[in-house]
N, C-alpha and C positions, 0 to 999 in steps of 0.2 A: 359171392353173396349167397346167403342161405335163404331157401324158400321159406315163405311164411307158412306156418302150419295152419291148416284149415280147422276150424272149430265150430261145431254145430251149436251155434248161439240161438237162444230163444228170441223170436221175432213175432210180428203180427202183421196180418194183411186180411183184407175182406175175404179173399179166397181161402186162407188158412182157417179162418173162422167157419166158412162154409163147409169146409171138409170135416172139421170137428163135429158140426152139428149134423152132418150127413151120416157119419159112422165113425165111432172111435177107433176101430181097428184099422180102417182106411186111413185115418189121420196118422196113426203111429207108423204104418208102412210107408206113407208118402214122406214124412218128415224125419223119421228116425230109423226105420227098417231099411231104408234105402241109402242111408248115409254112407258114403265111401264107395258106393257101388260103381263109381266111374274108374276106380283103380283096378288094375289087373290082378292085384294081390287081395282083392275083396273076397269075402266069403261067397259061396255059391247063392245063398239066400239074399244077401245085400246086393249082389249083381242083378239077380233076377228082379228084386224089388225096384231097382233102378231103371231097368228096362221098362217095366210095367208102368212105373211112375210117369215116364215121358210119353206113353201112349195117349192118343186122342180119339174120341168118337168122330165119326165122319162130320157131325155137326160143329163140334169144336175146331176141328181142322179147317172146315170152310170158314168159320169165323176168324180164325188166324190169318188165312190167306187174305181175306177182305181187309182186315186191319192193316196188314203189311202193304197191300196195294193202295190203300187210302193214304197211308204215310208217305208212300213213294210219290203219289200225286201231289200231296202237300209239299213235300220237300222240293219238288221241281217248281211248284207254284211260288215257293219262297224265293227261288233264283229267277223268277219271272218267265219261266217256260212251262206252261200248263200242258200236260200230255193229253192227246185226244182220248176220249172215252174208249174208242175201239182198240187203241193201243194198249190201254190199261187191262181191258177185258181179254185181249189176246195174250197179254202177259201172264195174267192170272190163270186163264185156262191152261195155258202151257205148263205152268208151275204145278197145277193140280193133277194134271195127266203124269207128270214126272213123278210127283209124290206118290200118287196111287201105285205106279209101276214099282216103285222102289219098296214101298210098304208090302205089296202083295209078294215080292221076292224075299221079304224078311231081312232086308239089308239094314234096318234099324237095330237089329240085335248086336251089331258090331259097333255101331255109333249112334246110340239111342238119343243123344243130346242133339245131334245135328241132322239126322235122317228121320223124316216123318214115319212113324209107326201107328197104325190104325187098329183100335181094339177089335174091329170087325175081322181083320186079317189075323191077329194074334189068335183069336178063338174060333177061326174058321166059321164065322157066323154067315148064314146064307142070307145075302142082301140082293134083291132083284136089281138088274140093270137100270130099271126105271127109277129106283130109289137113288142110285148113285148119280143118275143124270138129275134128278130133282135137287140133289144136294148142290151141284154146280149151278143149276138154274137159281137157287135161293141166293147163292154167292153173287151171281151176275146181277140179279135184281137189286141187291144191296149196293153194288158199285154203281149201277145206273141211277138208283135213287139218290146216291150221294152226289153224282154229277148234276142231277136235276135240282138239287137243293141250292140254297144261297151260300153254303159254307165255302165252296171253292171259290166262288166270286169274292167272298169276304177275304179270303186268304190272299187273293191277288192284290187287294187294296191296302194290306198292311204294310206299314213301314218297317225298316229294319229294326228300329227300337221296340215296335209292338210285338214282334215274333218271340214266342217262347218255345222250349223244346218240344219236338213232335214225338208222341208215343214213347216217351223215356221213363223207364221206372227209376225211381229214387226212394229215399226214405226220410223220415223226420222222427225225433224222439218224442215219446209221451209216457210219462210216469217211469222213465228210465228204460222203456222198451223201444226198440227199433220198429217203426211202422212203415211198411212199404206201400207206396202208392205211386200213381203217375197218370194224369189224364191223357187221352189220346190226342187232343188238340187244345191248345191254350194260347191266349194272347192278351195283351194289355189293351185296356179300353179306357182312356182317360186316366184317372187315378185308381181304377179297379182292374180286375181281371175276369176274363170269360173262360170258363172250363167247359169242354165238351167231351162226351164220352159216347162212342158209337156202340150200338147193340145190333147184333144180327139175330137174336132171339126174341122171344116174347117179353113184354113188360113184366118186371117182378118188383115187389115192394122193397126188396133189399138193395136194388139198383140206387135208390135214393140215399141209403146209408153210404154207399161206396162213393158217390160224388160229394156228399157232405164231408167225408174224410179228406177228399181232394182240396177242400177249402183250407183245411188246416195245413195241408202240404204246401199250398200256395202261400200261406202266411209265413211258413218257415223258409220256403226257398226264394220267394219273390217280395217278401214284405208286404203282402196284400192283406189289408184289414178284411176279416171275414164278411163284414157288412158290405163291403165293396165288390164281393165276388158274386158272378152270376153263374149258375151251373145249369147245364143243359144236357138231358139224356135224348139221344136221337136214335130211334128204332128204325134201322134202314129198311128191314124187311116190310114193314107196315107203313113206312113214310110218316111216322108219328113223332113229334117232338114234345118233351115235357120239361118244363122249368122246375127246378128244385129250390125251394126257398132256403137260403142259407141264413138263418137268424139264430139268435142266442138259444132258442129252444131246440132247434135242429142240432146245433153243435153240442149242448149238453146232453141230448139223446144219443149222439154218437159216442161221446165220452163214456156215457153209462154203459152203452153196448160193448165198448172196448174193454172196460174194466171188469164187467161180468165174464166176458169171453176169456180174458187173461186169467182171471181167478179160477175158472172151471178148467182150463188147460193146465196150469201149474198144480191144481189140486191132484191131478193124476200122475205127476212126476215123482219119481223115487228120490231125486235130489234136485229140487228146483234151482238152487244156486249154480249148479253145473249142467242143467238142462239134461238130466239123465232119465231116460224113460224105458220101462220094461213092457214087452209085448202083452203079457198077461194082464196088465192093469188097463188095457184098452179093449174092452169087449167087443165082439161082433154084434151086428143087428140081431135083434129077435126075430123080425120079420124078413124072411128070405127074399121077398119080392124086390126089396131094394138092392139085392145083390146081383141081380141078372145082367146088369150093364156095367158092373164095377170092374175096372181094369186089373184089380188085385184078387179077383175071385179064386185064382189057382194057388195063391199064396196064403190067404187069410187064415186058413186052418178049419174052415167049416166042412 
């Protein structure tokens, strides 16, 4: 049997939109310059871009660890065995210690997709021990706040029919474009669906757009009418919860955002039909202040 040839297809997600708005050159390096970098036969620049693409800042890394361990706790709750808080904290702390040691040794350069690499280690940035400890403390606080919330208890009461996939990325079509989405926690509630997204950072306006898009994902995947969807943003660090109104105006606003974003992205492509992009068509930021924390700063050409 022949292996299916991988094709760099144009798609859309809230994170892809965010990178495009942040910096055009960063966007090109992430989605085009790094393409094929996983292959041993890749060019040196593609391989380097692929390594840098998979780096995380210490804050992003902590957020990923929190999400993974909340998914772990929910998965066990689904089977009826809720793990003790201290077990999850110990597991997360051990994971972060191992990740940190592997990143500091540069092991991610051989397996960038599977071994955590931190921006701070790649660029030898001086980070005081107190800041590394604070990063763990923030992760631990998020896990504790999750355990203190009503969500784990709610998970324990769900029937088998009410459970929906946990922290699973999927896609749905919109205007012929594959849109990636996936709520962190979702379940059926009567004839509707509840969508929950955990956040370990501070509240941002664009978070609302993200969960509004999840309502369209729920409609496509679970036949949930948008007016029957309840969306909730849970900011674990501050213990704040925000309901997002999923009504016709919100959905139309999301569709308008999506269409503007796709139009802007495609306008820079050399061949939109084949998703061909050239580096020089994606300029660097004029304000270098935005470059100081970019994982691609050694490759962008500034």
